[in-house]
C-alpha positions as CSV (number, residue, x, y, z in Angstrom):
1,X,20.6,135.8,170.3
2,X,18.5,133.6,173.1
3,X,19.8,132.3,176.1
4,X,17.3,129.1,175.5
5,X,19.6,126.9,173.4
6,X,16.9,125.2,171.8
7,X,15.9,128.3,170.2
8,X,17.9,130.9,167.7
9,X,16.4,134.4,166.6
10,X,17.7,136.7,163.8
11,X,15.6,139.9,162.6
12,X,14.8,140.0,159.0
13,X,12.9,143.0,157.9
14,X,12.2,144.6,161.7
15,X,10.5,141.4,162.2
16,X,12.2,138.6,164.7
17,X,12.6,135.4,163.3
18,X,12.1,132.1,165.3
19,X,13.9,128.8,164.7
20,X,13.2,126.1,166.5
21,X,15.9,123.8,167.1
22,X,14.8,120.7,168.5
23,X,12.1,118.7,168.7
24,X,9.4,117.9,171.5
25,X,9.9,115.3,174.0
26,X,6.8,113.4,174.4
27,X,3.5,114.8,173.4
28,X,2.3,118.1,172.3
29,X,0.7,120.5,174.9
30,X,-2.2,121.1,173.5
31,X,-3.3,117.3,172.8
32,X,-2.6,116.5,177.0
33,X,-3.8,114.5,178.2
34,X,-3.4,111.4,175.8
35,X,-5.2,108.5,175.9
36,X,-4.8,105.4,177.3
37,X,-5.1,103.3,173.9
38,X,-2.3,104.9,172.6
39,X,0.3,102.7,170.5
40,X,4.3,103.0,171.5
41,X,6.6,101.6,169.3
42,X,9.6,100.2,169.9
43,X,12.8,101.4,168.7
44,X,14.2,98.0,168.7
45,X,16.3,97.0,165.8
46,X,15.8,100.8,164.6
47,X,18.0,103.7,164.2
48,X,15.9,106.2,165.2
49,X,16.6,109.7,166.7
50,X,16.1,113.2,165.6
51,X,18.6,114.9,163.3
52,X,19.0,117.9,161.5
53,X,17.8,118.8,157.9
54,X,19.9,121.8,155.8
55,X,17.0,124.0,153.8
56,X,16.8,127.4,153.3
57,X,20.0,128.9,155.3
58,X,19.6,127.0,158.5
59,X,19.0,123.5,160.4
60,X,16.0,122.1,161.0
61,X,15.0,119.5,163.6
62,X,13.6,116.0,162.1
63,X,13.2,112.7,163.8
64,X,14.3,109.7,161.6
65,X,13.6,106.0,162.0
66,X,15.4,103.2,159.8
67,X,16.0,99.8,160.2
68,X,19.7,99.0,161.0
69,X,20.4,96.6,158.6
70,X,22.4,97.9,155.4
71,X,20.4,100.1,153.4
72,X,19.5,101.7,150.9
73,X,15.9,101.5,151.9
74,X,12.8,103.5,150.4
75,X,12.1,106.8,151.8
76,X,8.6,107.7,153.4
77,X,8.2,111.0,154.2
78,X,6.2,111.2,157.3
79,X,4.5,114.6,157.3
80,X,2.8,116.3,160.7
81,X,-0.8,117.2,161.9
82,X,-1.4,120.4,163.1
83,X,1.1,119.9,166.3
84,X,4.1,119.4,164.7
85,X,6.5,116.8,165.1
86,X,5.4,115.4,168.4
87,X,5.5,111.6,169.9
88,X,2.4,110.8,167.6
89,X,4.5,111.6,164.4
90,X,7.8,109.8,165.9
91,X,5.7,106.8,166.5
92,X,4.4,106.7,163.1
93,X,8.1,107.1,161.8
94,X,9.4,104.0,163.6
95,X,5.8,101.8,162.5
96,X,7.3,102.6,159.1
97,X,10.6,101.8,159.8
98,X,9.3,98.1,161.0
99,X,8.1,97.9,157.6
100,X,11.7,98.2,156.2
101,X,11.5,102.2,155.2
102,X,13.8,105.0,155.9
103,X,10.9,106.6,157.7
104,X,11.8,110.6,158.1
105,X,9.7,113.3,159.6
106,X,11.1,117.4,159.6
107,X,9.5,120.2,161.8
108,X,7.8,122.2,158.8
109,X,7.2,125.1,161.5
110,X,10.8,125.5,162.5
111,X,10.9,128.9,161.8
112,X,7.5,130.1,162.5
113,X,6.9,128.6,166.3
114,X,7.0,125.8,168.8
115,X,3.7,123.8,168.3
116,X,4.6,121.8,171.4
117,X,4.3,124.2,173.3
118,X,1.2,125.7,172.3
119,X,-2.2,125.8,173.0
120,X,-4.6,125.0,170.1
121,X,-5.8,128.5,169.9
122,X,-2.2,130.3,169.4
123,X,-1.2,126.8,167.1
124,X,-4.3,127.9,164.7
125,X,-4.2,131.8,165.0
126,X,0.1,132.5,165.4
127,X,1.6,129.6,163.9
128,X,-0.1,127.7,161.4
129,X,-1.1,130.6,158.9
130,X,2.4,132.0,158.7
131,X,3.9,128.8,157.2
132,X,4.2,129.7,153.3
133,X,3.3,126.4,151.5
134,X,6.5,126.9,149.4
135,X,8.8,126.9,152.7
136,X,7.3,123.7,153.2
137,X,7.4,122.5,149.6
138,X,11.2,123.3,149.6
139,X,11.8,121.7,153.3
140,X,10.7,118.5,152.2
141,X,12.5,118.7,148.8
142,X,15.6,119.3,150.7
143,X,14.6,116.6,153.6
144,X,14.5,114.4,150.5
145,X,18.2,115.8,149.5
146,X,19.2,114.6,152.5
147,X,18.0,110.9,152.5
148,X,19.4,110.3,149.4
149,X,23.2,112.5,150.3
150,X,22.6,110.0,153.7
151,X,23.5,107.2,151.3
152,X,21.2,104.6,153.5
153,X,17.6,106.1,151.9
154,X,16.8,104.9,148.1
155,X,15.2,108.1,147.0
156,X,14.0,106.0,143.3
157,X,11.3,104.8,146.1
158,X,10.1,107.7,147.2
159,X,6.8,108.0,149.7
160,X,4.8,110.2,151.6
161,X,2.0,110.6,154.1
162,X,0.6,113.0,156.2
163,X,-2.4,113.7,158.7
164,X,-4.6,116.8,159.2
165,X,-2.3,119.7,158.5
166,X,-0.1,117.3,156.5
167,X,-2.9,115.6,154.5
168,X,-3.2,118.6,152.9
169,X,0.5,119.2,152.4
170,X,0.4,116.2,150.5
171,X,-2.3,116.8,147.7
172,X,-0.1,119.6,146.9
173,X,3.5,117.7,146.8
174,X,2.2,115.5,144.7
175,X,1.6,118.1,142.6
176,X,5.1,119.5,143.1
177,X,7.3,116.3,143.1
178,X,7.3,114.4,139.8
179,X,9.6,111.9,141.3
180,X,7.1,111.1,144.3
181,X,6.1,107.8,143.5
182,X,3.0,107.4,146.0
183,X,1.1,108.8,148.7
184,X,-1.3,108.7,151.6
185,X,-3.1,111.7,152.6
186,X,-5.1,111.2,156.0
187,X,-8.2,113.3,156.1
188,X,-6.2,116.6,154.7
189,X,-8.0,119.4,153.6
190,X,-8.9,119.7,150.2
191,X,-10.4,123.8,150.0
192,X,-11.0,126.9,151.8
193,X,-8.8,130.3,152.5
194,X,-6.6,130.7,149.7
195,X,-5.4,133.4,147.1
196,X,-3.6,133.3,143.9
197,X,-1.7,136.5,144.9
198,X,-1.2,134.8,148.3
199,X,2.9,134.1,149.2
200,X,1.6,132.0,152.1
201,X,-1.4,129.7,150.6
202,X,-2.2,131.0,147.0
203,X,-3.9,127.2,146.5
204,X,-5.5,123.9,147.9
205,X,-5.9,120.4,146.1
206,X,-8.9,121.8,144.6
207,X,-7.1,124.4,142.3
208,X,-5.0,122.0,141.9
209,X,-6.6,118.6,140.8
210,X,-6.0,118.4,137.4
211,X,-2.3,119.1,137.7
212,X,-2.0,115.9,140.2
213,X,-0.6,113.2,138.7
214,X,0.6,110.8,141.5
215,X,-1.1,108.0,142.7
216,X,-2.4,109.4,145.9
217,X,-4.9,107.3,148.4
218,X,-6.9,109.5,150.4
219,X,-8.4,108.4,153.4
220,X,-11.5,110.7,154.8
221,X,-14.2,110.2,157.6
222,X,-17.5,110.5,156.7
223,X,-18.4,112.7,159.7
224,X,-15.3,114.8,159.5
225,X,-17.1,118.1,160.6
226,X,-13.8,119.8,159.0
227,X,-13.9,118.9,155.9
228,X,-17.6,119.0,154.8
229,X,-18.4,115.4,151.9
230,X,-19.8,118.0,149.6
231,X,-15.6,119.1,148.5
232,X,-14.6,115.8,148.9
233,X,-17.1,114.9,145.7
234,X,-15.6,117.5,144.0
235,X,-11.9,115.8,144.6
236,X,-13.1,113.0,143.4
237,X,-14.6,114.5,140.0
238,X,-11.6,116.6,140.0
239,X,-9.6,113.7,139.8
240,X,-11.8,111.4,137.8
241,X,-11.7,114.3,135.0
242,X,-8.1,114.5,134.9
243,X,-7.8,110.2,134.5
244,X,-5.5,110.6,137.8
245,X,-4.4,107.4,139.9
246,X,-5.5,108.9,142.8
247,X,-8.4,107.4,144.9
248,X,-10.3,108.6,147.8
249,X,-12.0,106.5,150.8
250,X,-14.2,107.5,153.1
251,X,-14.9,106.0,156.5
252,X,-18.5,106.8,157.2
253,X,-19.7,107.6,161.1
254,X,-15.7,108.4,161.7
255,X,-14.4,111.5,162.7
256,X,-11.7,113.8,161.5
257,X,-8.3,112.7,163.0
258,X,-9.2,108.5,163.7
259,X,-5.8,107.5,163.1
260,X,-4.3,109.3,166.0
261,X,-5.0,106.8,168.8
262,X,-3.5,108.9,171.6
263,X,-6.8,111.6,171.2
264,X,-11.1,110.8,171.7
265,X,-10.9,110.9,167.8
266,X,-9.5,107.4,167.4
267,X,-11.9,105.0,165.7
268,X,-10.3,102.0,166.4
269,X,-11.5,99.8,163.2
270,X,-11.4,102.4,160.6
271,X,-7.5,103.4,161.5
272,X,-6.6,99.4,160.7
273,X,-8.1,99.4,157.6
274,X,-6.5,102.7,156.6
275,X,-3.1,101.4,158.0
276,X,-3.9,98.2,155.8
277,X,-4.3,100.3,152.4
278,X,-1.7,102.7,153.5
279,X,1.0,99.6,152.8
280,X,-1.5,98.2,150.3
281,X,-1.4,101.3,148.1
282,X,2.6,102.1,148.5
283,X,3.6,98.4,147.6
284,X,1.3,98.4,144.3
285,X,3.0,101.4,143.1
286,X,6.6,100.5,144.0
287,X,7.4,102.1,147.5
288,X,8.7,99.2,149.0
């Protein structure tokens, strides 16, 4: 057992299993320094802070924000970027809470590493590739169950939004959880390395596009070097063939990470339009 109270370890099959037990304070190391245009949402009028969510035999840290009034409130799962649940994701939770939601963001890398203290190379080579999709689906399911059991979250009005790494997860979770009423994916990866025989990443959104019946709004940048326009068009075509209620909006001349106000990639006009579209999408499908 580590002497560090924020970490614990166990032996499993000869390998040490990491467990991150608390969230990052501030912004992840890999995104420093943050931009002067970073948006900060006050917690005034909210119940906001770190909590623990039981999942798969351990407690994973999560950030929750909700109005201080009487619930239950519609539930909004906020799914992290590649950098984990750091200050930007917490702020997004507070933004949703200000709109009347019980917003909750579980740390989905908790067993694989701490992205808040790692450089980008370590995040993309040692942490993210080792996070099984099945584990993520279970952690999200258990986060929903936690919200319901709290009495403050109304999971009959369940929405989800995710960014970057979490944008890909949104598409997968939309196919996984039939109780999800609506979702919004910000620049989520659609294709790439996946294998049906893999225990980590058996499928990508393009592989399961025919099964997505949940209304998902995909928000993408036309100048996103990580997500080729051809893949976006393949996803659109697949959704159309499946007669899915999902839609995709592309902002021309806009890069990856355009909603991330703390980074140079931030595109104010696209971000503000995307935020308005997301709110309208959730209202249209009853997540209010």
